[in-house]
C-alpha positions in Angstrom: 63.6 -28.0 -11.6 61.9 -30.7 -13.6 60.7 -33.8 -11.7 61.7 -37.2 -13.1 60.0 -40.2 -11.5 62.1 -43.0 -10.1 62.6 -45.7 -12.7 62.1 -48.5 -10.3 58.9 -47.1 -8.7 56.7 -50.0 -9.8 59.2 -52.6 -8.6 59.4 -51.3 -5.0 55.7 -51.6 -4.2 53.5 -54.6 -3.7 50.4 -54.4 -5.9 47.2 -56.4 -5.4 44.1 -57.1 -7.6 40.9 -55.5 -6.4 37.5 -57.0 -6.6 35.9 -58.2 -9.8 37.4 -55.5 -11.9 40.9 -56.8 -11.2 42.2 -53.3 -10.9 45.8 -53.4 -9.7 46.3 -51.2 -6.6 49.3 -50.6 -4.5 49.3 -52.1 -0.9 49.5 -48.5 0.4 47.7 -45.3 -0.8 48.1 -41.7 0.2 45.1 -39.8 1.6 45.2 -36.2 0.7 42.3 -34.8 2.7 43.5 -32.2 5.3 47.1 -33.1 4.6 47.6 -30.4 2.0 46.6 -26.7 1.5 45.7 -24.2 4.1 48.7 -23.2 6.1 50.9 -25.9 4.6 53.5 -24.8 2.0 52.8 -26.0 -1.6 56.3 -27.2 -2.0 56.0 -29.5 1.0 52.9 -31.1 -0.6 54.7 -31.6 -3.9 57.6 -33.3 -2.2 55.3 -35.7 -0.3 53.3 -36.7 -3.4 56.5 -37.1 -5.5 58.2 -39.2 -2.9 55.1 -41.4 -2.6 55.0 -41.8 -6.3 58.7 -42.7 -6.4 58.0 -45.4 -3.8 55.3 -47.0 -6.0 52.1 -45.4 -4.6 49.8 -44.8 -7.5 46.5 -44.4 -5.6 45.9 -41.0 -4.2 42.6 -40.6 -2.3 41.2 -37.2 -3.0 38.0 -37.5 -0.9 37.1 -34.2 0.7 35.8 -36.1 3.8 35.6 -39.6 5.2 32.6 -41.0 7.0 
């Protein structure tokens, strides 16, 4: 089945300007480290990322560790 993003995804999230760059970032982001892969089914990860995107999350943190 082909994924179609929610049309109102950018209207349902608060976005803020970041630093001197003025980059527009969502109030929430999704951290992916240790939340996907391994013993977790691929389809579950897809559903989580797609749902987050539908809710207006456009920042996905792909760091492989936090310190």
